[in-house]
GUKEMI-831216 format. One record per residue: residue in three letters; x, y, z of N, C-alpha, C in turn. Coordinates in steps of 0.05 Angstrom, whole numbers, padded with zeros to 5 digits, always signed. Layout:
residues N
alaXYZXYZXYZ...
end
This chain:
residues 400
met+00438-00224-00530+00451-00225-00504+00431-00225-00481met+00439-00236-00458+00421-00237-00435+00412-00209-00427phe+00430-00190-00430+00424-00163-00419+00408-00145-00438asp+00402-00155-00462+00388-00138-00482+00361-00129-00471lys+00348-00145-00456+00321-00138-00446+00321-00114-00427phe+00345-00108-00416+00348-00085-00398+00354-00059-00412lys+00359-00060-00438+00367-00036-00453+00347-00013-00451pro+00321-00019-00454+00302+00004-00452+00304+00019-00425met+00308+00004-00403+00311+00017-00377+00337+00031-00375ala+00358+00020-00386+00384+00033-00386+00383+00059-00402asp+00369+00059-00425+00366+00083-00441+00350+00104-00426phe+00329+00095-00411+00313+00114-00396+00329+00126-00374gln+00345+00110-00360+00362+00121-00339+00382+00141-00350ala+00393+00135-00374+00412+00154-00386+00398+00180-00393glu+00373+00178-00402+00358+00203-00408+00354+00220-00383leu+00347+00206-00361+00343+00221-00336+00369+00234-00326ala+00391+00219-00329+00417+00230-00320+00424+00255-00337glu+00418+00253-00363+00424+00275-00381+00409+00300-00374arg+00385+00296-00362+00368+00318-00355+00371+00326-00325ser+00390+00312-00312+00396+00318-00284+00371+00314-00266val+00357+00292-00271+00333+00285-00256+00336+00258-00244glu+00330+00255-00219+00331+00229-00205+00305+00223-00190pro+00284+00217-00205+00258+00212-00192+00256+00184-00178phe+00273+00165-00187+00272+00138-00176+00295+00134-00156gly+00287+00128-00132+00308+00124-00112+00322+00150-00104ala+00307+00172-00105+00318+00197-00097+00327+00195-00068ile+00351+00205-00063+00364+00202-00037+00353+00223-00017thr+00342+00213+00005+00335+00231+00027+00358+00233+00046glu+00370+00257+00048+00393+00261+00065+00386+00265+00094lys+00362+00275+00099+00355+00281+00127+00324+00282+00129ile+00314+00270+00151+00286+00273+00157+00283+00293+00179leu+00267+00314+00174+00264+00336+00193+00239+00331+00211ser+00219+00319+00199+00194+00312+00213+00180+00291+00196ala+00156+00284+00204+00140+00265+00189+00133+00275+00161thr+00134+00302+00157+00126+00313+00132+00147+00331+00118glu+00171+00332+00129+00192+00349+00118+00218+00334+00118gly+00234+00339+00097+00260+00327+00095+00278+00341+00076val+00302+00332+00074+00321+00342+00055+00326+00320+00034val+00317+00324+00010+00318+00305-00012+00335+00317-00035gln+00356+00302-00042+00373+00312-00064+00383+00341-00059gly+00388+00346-00033+00399+00372-00026+00378+00394-00023arg+00352+00388-00025+00331+00408-00024+00313+00403+00001asn+00306+00424+00015+00286+00422+00036+00259+00420+00022val+00245+00399+00028+00219+00394+00014+00198+00385+00034ile+00173+00389+00025+00150+00376+00038+00149+00348+00027leu+00147+00329+00045+00145+00301+00036+00117+00294+00029ala+00111+00291+00004+00084+00284-00006+00085+00259-00022gly+00103+00241-00015+00105+00215-00029+00116+00193-00011thr+00106+00192+00014+00118+00174+00033+00099+00152+00043asn+00073+00154+00038+00054+00135+00048+00052+00135+00078asn+00062+00156+00091+00062+00157+00120+00035+00169+00130tyr+00014+00153+00125-00013+00164+00126-00021+00175+00153leu-00012+00164+00175-00019+00174+00201+00003+00190+00214gly+00026+00193+00200+00048+00209+00210+00063+00196+00233leu+00060+00169+00236+00071+00157+00260+00100+00149+00258ser+00113+00152+00235+00141+00145+00233+00159+00163+00250phe+00148+00187+00257+00164+00205+00273+00151+00211+00300asp+00131+00194+00307+00118+00198+00333+00138+00191+00355pro+00142+00208+00375+00162+00203+00396+00156+00178+00412arg+00131+00170+00414+00124+00146+00429+00134+00121+00414cys+00131+00121+00387+00141+00099+00371+00171+00098+00371ile+00184+00121+00370+00213+00122+00370+00224+00112+00396lys+00211+00119+00419+00220+00110+00445+00217+00079+00447ala+00194+00069+00437+00190+00041+00439+00211+00026+00423ala+00219+00036+00400+00240+00024+00384+00267+00025+00398gln+00273+00048+00410+00298+00050+00424+00300+00031+00448asp+00278+00030+00463+00278+00012+00487+00281-00017+00479ala+00268-00025+00457+00269-00052+00448+00297-00059+00438thr+00310-00041+00425+00338-00046+00416+00356-00051+00440ala+00353-00034+00460+00370-00038+00484+00365-00064+00498leu+00340-00074+00497+00332-00098+00511+00338-00123+00495trp+00332-00122+00468+00332-00146+00452+00355-00147+00431gly+00369-00124+00428+00390-00123+00408+00380-00113+00381thr+00397-00112+00362+00390-00098+00336+00376-00116+00317gly+00379-00142+00319+00366-00160+00299+00362-00188+00310thr+00347-00204+00296+00341-00231+00305+00361-00251+00293thr+00373-00245+00271+00392-00261+00257+00382-00289+00249gly+00355-00291+00246+00344-00317+00237+00315-00315+00231ser+00305-00336+00218+00276-00337+00211+00260-00344+00236arg+00233-00341+00233+00216-00347+00255+00218-00377+00262leu+00223-00394+00243+00224-00423+00248+00251-00432+00259ala+00271-00415+00257+00297-00422+00268+00300-00409+00295asn+00313-00386+00296+00318-00373+00322+00305-00346+00324gly+00289-00338+00304+00280-00310+00303+00252-00305+00313ser+00240-00324+00328+00214-00319+00339+00216-00310+00368phe+00213-00284+00372+00215-00272+00399+00188-00269+00411ala+00187-00265+00437+00162-00260+00451+00147-00235+00439glu+00163-00216+00430+00151-00191+00419+00136-00197+00392his+00147-00215+00376+00133-00223+00351+00106-00235+00358gln+00106-00253+00377+00082-00266+00385+00062-00246+00397ala+00072-00227+00412+00054-00207+00424+00041-00190+00402leu+00056-00182+00381+00045-00167+00359+00024-00183+00344glu+00029-00209+00341+00009-00226+00327-00017-00227+00343thr-00015-00229+00369-00039-00229+00386-00053-00203+00384glu-00038-00181+00385-00051-00154+00385-00064-00148+00358ile-00051-00156+00336-00064-00149+00310-00088-00167+00305ala-00087-00191+00315-00111-00208+00313-00134-00196+00329gln-00128-00186+00353-00148-00173+00369-00158-00148+00356phe-00140-00133+00343-00148-00108+00329-00169-00114+00308tyr-00166-00137+00294-00185-00145+00273-00208-00162+00283gly-00208-00168+00309-00230-00184+00320-00230-00213+00311val-00206-00224+00306-00204-00252+00298-00184-00266+00317asp-00180-00292+00313-00162-00307+00331-00135-00314+00320asn-00131-00309+00294-00107-00320+00281-00093-00299+00265ala-00066-00298+00268-00050-00278+00255-00022-00288+00250ile-00010-00278+00228+00018-00283+00222+00031-00256+00216val+00054-00251+00228+00070-00227+00222+00093-00234+00204phe+00097-00219+00183+00118-00223+00163+00138-00200+00165ser+00161-00204+00152+00183-00184+00153+00177-00160+00136thr+00162-00163+00114+00154-00140+00097+00126-00145+00088gly+00113-00123+00079+00087-00126+00068+00087-00141+00042tyr+00108-00138+00026+00110-00153+00001+00111-00183+00006thr+00127-00191+00025+00129-00220+00030+00103-00231+00042ala+00088-00214+00057+00063-00223+00068+00043-00229+00046thr+00039-00209+00028+00019-00212+00007+00028-00233-00013met+00053-00232-00022+00063-00252-00041+00062-00280-00029gly+00070-00283-00004+00071-00309+00008+00043-00321+00011met+00024-00305+00020-00003-00316+00023-00015-00323-00004cys-00011-00306-00024-00023-00311-00051-00009-00335-00064ala+00015-00340-00057+00029-00363-00069+00021-00389-00055thr+00009-00387-00032+00006-00411-00015-00024-00420-00012leu-00042-00401-00010-00070-00407-00004-00082-00425-00025ala-00079-00418-00050-00089-00434-00072-00065-00449-00085gly-00071-00472-00097-00050-00488-00110-00061-00502-00134pro-00046-00520-00145-00054-00535-00169-00082-00547-00165gly-00099-00543-00185-00127-00552-00184-00146-00531-00174asp-00136-00510-00161-00152-00488-00151-00152-00465-00172val-00170-00445-00167-00172-00422-00185-00168-00397-00168ile-00153-00378-00180-00151-00351-00168-00163-00331-00187leu-00182-00315-00176-00194-00293-00191-00184-00267-00178leu-00168-00252-00192-00157-00228-00180-00163-00203-00197asp-00166-00181-00183-00170-00155-00196-00147-00150-00215ala-00154-00141-00239-00133-00136-00260-00112-00116-00251asp-00119-00097-00233-00100-00077-00225-00086-00084-00198ser-00085-00110-00192-00073-00118-00167-00043-00110-00166his-00034-00107-00141-00006-00100-00136+00013-00121-00146ala+00038-00113-00152+00058-00131-00162+00063-00155-00143ser+00061-00150-00117+00065-00172-00097+00044-00194-00101ile+00020-00186-00108-00002-00205-00112+00004-00221-00138tyr+00011-00207-00159+00017-00221-00184+00041-00240-00181thr+00061-00232-00167+00084-00249-00162+00075-00274-00147gly+00059-00271-00127+00050-00293-00111+00033-00313-00126val+00013-00303-00141-00005-00321-00155+00009-00337-00176lys+00030-00325-00188+00046-00340-00209+00060-00363-00196leu+00068-00361-00171+00082-00382-00157+00063-00404-00147ser+00037-00398-00146+00018-00416-00133+00013-00442-00148gly+00015-00441-00175+00008-00465-00191-00022-00467-00196ala-00038-00448-00186-00067-00448-00190-00073-00436-00218glu-00097-00440-00228-00106-00427-00252-00112-00398-00245ile-00101-00379-00261-00103-00351-00254-00122-00338-00275ile-00143-00324-00265-00162-00309-00282-00164-00281-00271arg-00162-00261-00288-00165-00234-00280-00193-00224-00285phe-00205-00209-00267-00230-00195-00273-00225-00165-00275lys-00242-00152-00290-00238-00123-00295-00237-00108-00269his-00220-00088-00269-00215-00073-00245-00240-00063-00232ser-00244-00070-00206-00266-00061-00190-00293-00065-00204asp-00296-00088-00217-00321-00093-00233-00334-00119-00222pro-00352-00116-00203-00365-00140-00191-00381-00156-00212glu-00392-00143-00232-00407-00158-00252-00388-00176-00268asp-00365-00167-00274-00346-00184-00289-00336-00207-00271leu-00333-00201-00245-00325-00222-00226-00347-00243-00225ala-00372-00235-00224-00394-00254-00223-00395-00271-00248lys-00391-00258-00271-00392-00272-00297-00371-00294-00297arg-00347-00288-00288-00325-00308-00288-00330-00330-00268leu-00342-00323-00245-00349-00344-00226-00370-00363-00237arg-00390-00352-00251-00411-00368-00263-00399-00389-00282arg-00380-00380-00298-00367-00397-00317-00352-00421-00304leu-00344-00416-00279-00329-00437-00265-00347-00460-00254gly-00373-00454-00252-00391-00475-00242-00384-00483-00214asp-00382-00509-00209-00376-00520-00183-00348-00512-00173arg-00331-00505-00192-00304-00497-00184-00303-00470-00169ala-00324-00455-00171-00325-00429-00158-00321-00432-00128his-00330-00455-00116-00327-00459-00087-00298-00462-00079gln-00281-00469-00097-00253-00472-00091-00236-00449-00103thr-00248-00426-00106-00235-00403-00118-00227-00382-00097leu-00202-00372-00100-00193-00350-00083-00197-00324-00098ile-00213-00307-00087-00219-00280-00098-00202-00260-00085ile-00187-00244-00101-00168-00225-00089-00176-00197-00098ala-00178-00179-00078-00183-00151-00083-00166-00135-00063glu-00163-00109-00068-00150-00091-00049-00170-00072-00038gly-00163-00059-00016-00181-00039-00004-00179-00013-00019ile-00156+00000-00017-00150+00024-00033-00127+00016-00052tyr-00131+00022-00077-00110+00015-00097-00089+00037-00097ser-00064+00027-00097-00042+00044-00089-00034+00066-00109met-00042+00063-00134-00033+00082-00154-00052+00106-00158leu-00078+00100-00160-00098+00121-00165-00114+00128-00140gly-00111+00111-00119-00125+00117-00094-00155+00110-00094asp-00164+00095-00114-00192+00088-00115-00198+00065-00095val-00223+00065-00085-00231+00045-00065-00247+00023-00078ala-00241-00002-00072-00255-00025-00083-00284-00025-00075pro-00302-00034-00092-00330-00037-00085-00335-00063-00069leu-00325-00063-00045-00325-00088-00030-00353-00098-00022gln-00372-00080-00019-00399-00090-00013-00409-00108-00036glu-00405-00098-00061-00414-00113-00084-00398-00139-00088ile-00371-00137-00084-00354-00160-00087-00361-00181-00066ala-00367-00173-00042-00375-00192-00021-00401-00205-00028ala-00420-00190-00039-00446-00202-00047-00442-00223-00069val-00424-00218-00087-00418-00238-00108-00406-00263-00095lys-00388-00259-00077-00376-00282-00063-00396-00298-00048arg-00415-00285-00035-00436-00299-00020-00454-00316-00040glu-00458-00305-00063-00475-00319-00083-00462-00343-00095tyr-00436-00340-00101-00423-00362-00117-00403-00378-00100gly-00396-00369-00076-00377-00384-00060-00349-00375-00064gly-00331-00390-00054-00302-00382-00056-00293-00370-00030tyr-00268-00361-00031-00255-00348-00008-00246-00320-00016leu-00251-00301+00001-00244-00273-00005-00220-00264+00010phe-00200-00254-00005-00175-00244+00006-00174-00214+00000val-00171-00198+00020-00170-00169+00016-00143-00158+00027asp-00129-00144+00009-00104-00131+00017-00110-00103+00026glu-00107-00098+00052-00114-00072+00063-00089-00055+00067ala-00068-00059+00051-00043-00045+00055-00046-00015+00056his-00062-00003+00038-00065+00026+00037-00091+00035+00051ser-00106+00017+00062-00132+00025+00075-00132+00020+00105met-00114+00003+00115-00112-00002+00144-00102+00023+00158gly-00116+00031+00178-00110+00056+00192-00123+00081+00179val-00133+00077+00155-00143+00099+00139-00174+00099+00138met-00186+00075+00137-00215+00072+00134-00226+00054+00156gly-00252+00056+00160-00265+00040+00180-00267+00054+00207ala-00288+00047+00222-00293+00060+00248-00269+00058+00267thr-00256+00035+00267-00232+00032+00284-00206+00029+00269gly-00207+00036+00243-00183+00036+00227-00175+00009+00215arg-00194-00010+00214-00187-00036+00203-00186-00037+00173gly-00197-00017+00160-00194-00016+00131-00220-00014+00116ala-00218-00019+00090-00241-00015+00072-00263-00035+00077ala-00256-00059+00084-00277-00079+00090-00294-00071+00114gln-00281-00060+00134-00296-00050+00157-00314-00027+00149ala-00303-00008+00133-00319+00015+00124-00343+00006+00108ala-00340-00016+00092-00361-00026+00076-00381-00044+00091gly-00374-00052+00115-00391-00069+00131-00391-00098+00122val-00369-00107+00111-00369-00135+00100-00346-00152+00111glu-00336-00145+00135-00314-00160+00146-00321-00190+00150ala-00346-00196+00156-00354-00224+00160-00351-00240+00134asp-00350-00227+00111-00348-00241+00085-00319-00244+00077val-00300-00232+00091-00272-00233+00084-00259-00256+00099asp-00246-00274+00084-00233-00297+00096-00204-00291+00106phe-00191-00274+00091-00163-00267+00097-00159-00237+00093phe-00149-00224+00114-00140-00196+00111-00110-00195+00111cys-00098-00182+00092-00069-00179+00091-00063-00149+00091gly-00039-00142+00100-00032-00114+00101-00003-00110+00107thr+00004-00085+00111+00032-00077+00116+00034-00059+00140phe+00058-00058+00151+00064-00039+00173+00078-00014+00162ser+00084-00014+00136+00101+00007+00125+00085+00032+00115lys+00059+00031+00119+00042+00055+00111+00033+00069+00136ser+00008+00063+00145-00003+00077+00168+00013+00073+00194leu+00026+00050+00197+00040+00045+00222+00069+00054+00222gly+00078+00065+00200+00104+00079+00199+00128+00062+00204ala+00127+00036+00198+00150+00019+00203+00156+00002+00178ile+00160-00023+00181+00162-00042+00159+00154-00069+00169gly+00142-00085+00151+00132-00111+00159+00105-00115+00147gly+00094-00139+00151+00068-00145+00140+00053-00165+00158phe+00028-00170+00151+00012-00188+00167-00010-00201+00151cys-00020-00223+00161-00045-00235+00151-00061-00244+00176val-00086-00237+00176-00104-00246+00198-00128-00260+00186ser-00139-00278+00201-00162-00294+00191-00178-00306+00214arg-00203-00310+00209-00219-00325+00228-00215-00355+00225his-00202-00364+00204-00198-00392+00199-00175-00402+00215ala-00180-00422+00232-00159-00434+00248-00137-00447+00232glu-00144-00454+00206-00124-00466+00189-00100-00448+00184leu-00102-00422+00190-00079-00405+00186-00055-00414+00202ala-00060-00428+00225-00037-00438+00241-00021-00458+00226ala-00034-00475+00209-00020-00494+00193-00008-00482+00168ile-00023-00463+00156-00014-00449+00132+00013-00436+00137arg+00016-00425+00161+00041-00411+00169+00066-00427+00161phe+00065-00453+00166+00089-00470+00162+00092-00479+00133cys+00076-00468+00115+00077-00475+00086+00085-00452+00069ile+00090-00428+00081+00095-00404+00066+00125-00399+00064asn+00136-00401+00040+00165-00399+00037+00175-00371+00045ser+00160-00350+00039+00169-00323+00046+00169-00318+00076tyr+00156-00335+00091+00156-00334+00120+00178-00353+00131ile+00179-00377+00120+00198-00397+00130+00227-00389+00126phe+00233-00376+00103+00261-00372+00095+00270-00343+00096thr+00255-00326+00111+00263-00298+00114+00268-00292+00143ala+00290-00278+00148+00296-00269+00176+00273-00253+00187ser+00266-00256+00212+00244-00242+00224+00251-00213+00229ser+00231-00197+00233+00234-00168+00237+00251-00162+00262ser+00267-00141+00261+00283-00133+00284+00265-00124+00307pro+00274-00128+00331+00258-00120+00355+00249-00091+00355ser+00266-00073+00345+00258-00045+00345+00233-00040+00327val+00233-00054+00304+00210-00051+00286+00185-00062+00298ile+00187-00086+00311+00163-00097+00323+00153-00079+00345ala+00171-00068+00361+00162-00051+00384+00148-00025+00374ser+00160-00012+00354+00147+00012+00344+00121+00006+00330thr+00119-00017+00317+00094-00025+00305+00072-00030+00326arg+00079-00043+00347+00060-00048+00369+00049-00022+00380glu+00067-00002+00384+00059+00024+00394+00042+00038+00374ala+00049+00037+00349+00033+00050+00328+00006+00038+00326leu+00004+00012+00329-00022-00001+00328-00040+00008+00351arg-00027+00010+00375-00042+00020+00398-00052+00048+00393ile-00035+00066+00382-00043+00093+00377-00066+00094+00356thr-00064+00078+00336-00084+00077+00315-00112+00071+00327ala-00112+00052+00345-00138+00044+00357-00148+00065+00377ala-00129+00079+00390-00137+00097+00412-00142+00125+00403glu-00132+00133+00379-00134+00161+00371-00147+00163+00343pro-00173+00160+00342-00187+00162+00316-00185+00190+00304glu-00177+00210+00320-00175+00237+00309-00153+00238+00288leu-00134+00220+00289-00113+00219+00268-00126+00213+00240gln-00144+00194+00240-00157+00187+00215-00174+00211+00205ala-00188+00224+00224-00204+00248+00217-00187+00270+00205lys-00164+00275+00217-00146+00296+00206-00135+00287+00178leu-00129+00262+00175-00119+00252+00150-00140+00258+00128trp-00165+00252+00133-00186+00256+00113-00191+00285+00107asp-00188+00302+00127-00190+00331+00122-00168+00339+00102asn-00144+00329+00106-00122+00335+00087-00127+00323+00060cys-00137+00298+00059-00143+00285+00033-00162+00301+00017asn-00184+00308+00030-00205+00324+00015-00194+00351+00006arg-00178+00363+00023-00167+00390+00017-00149+00388-00008leu-00131+00368-00009-00114+00366-00032-00129+00357-00057tyr-00146+00337-00054-00161+00327-00077-00178+00349-00090gln-00193+00364-00073-00210+00385-00084-00194+00408-00096gly-00171+00413-00083-00154+00434-00093-00143+00428-00121leu-00134+00403-00126-00124+00396-00152-00147+00393-00172lys-00169+00381-00163-00192+00377-00181-00204+00404-00190ser-00204+00423-00172-00215+00450-00179-00199+00463-00201met-00173+00455-00204-00157+00466-00226-00162+00451-00252gly-00179+00430-00251-00184+00414-00274-00163+00393-00280leu-00146+00388-00260-00125+00368-00264-00137+00340-00264pro-00126+00322-00280-00137+00295-00283-00129+00277-00259val-00144+00280-00237-00140+00264-00214-00157+00239-00214gly-00154+00222-00194-00169+00197-00193-00198+00202-00188pro-00214+00180-00186-00243+00182-00184-00254+00192-00157thr-00237+00191-00136-00247+00199-00110-00224+00207-00092ala-00231+00223-00072-00211+00231-00052-00202+00207-00036ser-00176+00205-00031-00165+00185-00013-00137+00194-00005pro-00123+00179+00011-00096+00187+00018-00076+00186-00005val-00084+00173-00027-00069+00173-00052-00083+00191-00072val-00070+00213-00080-00082+00231-00099-00062+00233-00122ala-00069+00221-00145-00051+00219-00168-00061+00237-00191val-00042+00250-00203-00048+00266-00227-00037+00250-00251ala-00055+00243-00270-00048+00227-00293-00039+00244-00316met-00018+00236-00330-00008+00250-00353-00001+00230-00375glu-00002+00240-00400+00002+00222-00423+00031+00223-00434asp+00045+00244-00429+00072+00248-00441+00093+00244-00420arg+00112+00225-00426+00132+00218-00406+00151+00242-00401ser+00160+00255-00422+00179+00277-00419+00166+00300-00403arg+00141+00306-00409+00127+00327-00394+00124+00320-00364thr+00119+00294-00359+00115+00286-00331+00142+00289-00316ile+00164+00282-00329+00190+00285-00316+00195+00315-00310asp+00188+00332-00329+00192+00361-00325+00176+00371-00301cys+00151+00360-00299+00134+00368-00276+00145+00358-00250trp+00155+00334-00249+00167+00323-00224+00191+00341-00216lys+00207+00348-00235+00231+00365-00229+00222+00392-00219ala+00201+00404-00231+00191+00430-00224+00179+00429-00196leu+00165+00408-00189+00154+00405-00162+00177+00404-00141met+00198+00389-00147+00221+00388-00129+00233+00416-00126glu+00235+00431-00147+00247+00458-00146+00228+00476-00130ala+00202+00469-00129+00183+00485-00114+00181+00476-00085gly+00197+00455-00078+00198+00446-00051+00178+00425-00044val+00169+00408-00064+00150+00387-00059+00160+00361-00072tyr+00163+00341-00055+00172+00315-00065+00147+00296-00068val+00143+00287-00093+00122+00268-00098+00134+00243-00113asn+00118+00223-00117+00127+00199-00132+00121+00202-00161leu+00141+00196-00178+00136+00193-00207+00132+00164-00213val+00110+00157-00226+00103+00130-00232+00101+00126-00262ile+00115+00106-00273+00114+00101-00302+00103+00073-00306pro+00091+00068-00330+00082+00041-00336+00106+00022-00336pro+00104-00003-00327+00078-00016-00321+00070-00013-00292ala+00084+00003-00276+00076+00007-00248+00049+00021-00246ser+00044+00039-00265+00018+00052-00266-00002+00033-00278pro-00028+00035-00271-00048+00016-00280-00057+00020-00309ser-00045+00038-00324-00052+00043-00352-00027+00053-00366thr-00031+00064-00390-00008+00074-00404+00000+00102-00395asn-00015+00113-00376-00010+00140-00365+00014+00140-00347phe+00026+00163-00345+00047+00169-00325+00034+00184-00302leu+00044+00180-00278+00030+00191-00255+00049+00208-00238leu+00039+00231-00229+00050+00246-00207+00034+00238-00183arg+00045+00220-00166+00030+00208-00144+00036+00222-00118asn+00015+00233-00106+00017+00247-00081+00005+00229-00059ser+00019+00227-00036+00007+00213-00013+00004+00233+00010val-00018+00231+00023-00026+00251+00044-00022+00239+00071ser-00015+00255+00090-00010+00246+00118-00027+00263+00137ala-00035+00250+00159-00048+00265+00180-00030+00286+00192ala-00004+00282+00189+00016+00301+00200+00020+00326+00183his+00010+00325+00158+00012+00350+00141-00006+00372+00154thr+00005+00396+00155-00011+00419+00163-00028+00428+00139ser-00048+00444+00145-00064+00455+00124-00047+00473+00106ala-00028+00487+00118-00010+00504+00103+00007+00487+00083gln+00016+00464+00092+00032+00447+00074+00015+00436+00051ile-00010+00428+00057-00028+00419+00035-00032+00442+00015asp-00036+00466+00025-00039+00489+00008-00014+00495-00009ala+00009+00490+00003+00034+00494-00011+00037+00473-00034ile+00028+00449-00029+00028+00429-00051+00009+00437-00073ile-00014+00446-00066-00033+00456-00087-00021+00479-00102ala-00008+00498-00088+00004+00521-00101+00026+00512-00120ala+00041+00491-00113+00062+00481-00131+00050+00471-00157tyr+00028+00457-00155+00014+00447-00179+00003+00471-00196ala-00007+00491-00182-00016+00515-00196+00006+00528-00211gly+00031+00527-00200+00054+00537-00214+00060+00521-00239leu+00056+00495-00238+00060+00478-00262+00040+00487-00284lys+00016+00491-00275-00005+00499-00295+00001+00526-00307ser+00010+00545-00290+00016+00572-00300+00040+00572-00319ala+00058+00553-00314+00082+00551-00332+00076+00535-00357gly+00052+00525-00360+00044+00509-00383+00055+00481-00383leu+00065+00472-00360+00076+00445-00359+00055+00423-00356ile+00032+00432-00346+00010+00413-00342-00016+00428-00350thr-00034+00413-00363-00058+00426-00373-00082+00419-00355gly-00100+00437-00352-00124+00432-00337-00146+00420-00355thr-00152+00395-00350-00174+00382-00365-00194+00372-00345gln-00215+00361-00354-00235+00350-00336-00223+00326-00321ala-00227+00326-00295-00218+00304-00279-00233+00279-00287his-00220+00255-00283-00233+00230-00289-00230+00211-00267
end
């Protein structure tokens, strides 16, 4: 039957229901602040929201959204090519291009449609795409639609990238190389200096998804490429407004003037209703704050290091480096579910990640850190994990 392929997921959902656990799509009944809410009837610290700069609850962003709704209405009711291109959309495109120091930008309705649309459109039949094996689902969806030849290189392995480019010979010059700034599951940072050096040697076009690194890294918050000093080697920057900027939407910026023509070839742009005016307005304000208040990034990294070192000192199997994503890897699904439930009962909401969303066969307790978290809240998260260890739900092993 057509539905047979869904049986494993149906069985898993039944198991979760039997254990009275709802880690996927847990309902948030109330937001109390950027870091606190009521989830499934419990007052919890929000440690699974990707709200890296805490701007989703910033009163300046909220006021901008409210004012825009009063002025422009609740929605655009059409795509950018039909009736949904407002002056505010164009203003945001100008501002995000200026933020990145380039001349060309496209704003999308979601980060997923931005990355998917660009990856589906930039390369086509006869071209080659070389992408990091741990790329986000939006990237994989996009490249499958492109019609290009798709080759994966080992995760964050510049030598493997170089080997595969060498094999392509002259075709390397027509290759789209795709990497991310910060990888969303384990929080590891791509070796962009080395990747950029490989690109300079063999040619091609470099596409960097800064979804989890924009606002988080770089002297002015432009992301991992800025932090690595290789922005001049990047042909296309893609990202989202749903992480550091606390809204929803996506973007692509480039120094290539051809982006103006590419815009009209992207199905996820052409056939999707444009973002509501309130979203555009709050995003513009958040972008301004990101550029004007670097202390937010400094506070974020204080919290990142505090949580990462706190969990690592317990011997928990965290990722390779501190970042706004701090994930604890586990091998047993049932034990991971028990831990997620125990964290909720301790007043901490985190993300539970299962394969294939996780980049290996491991299950993850994925924590995301915000500049809005207080030191006391970070310590409470650490204490909740210490409680798991004391209860024997999680073992302390060497971090990897």
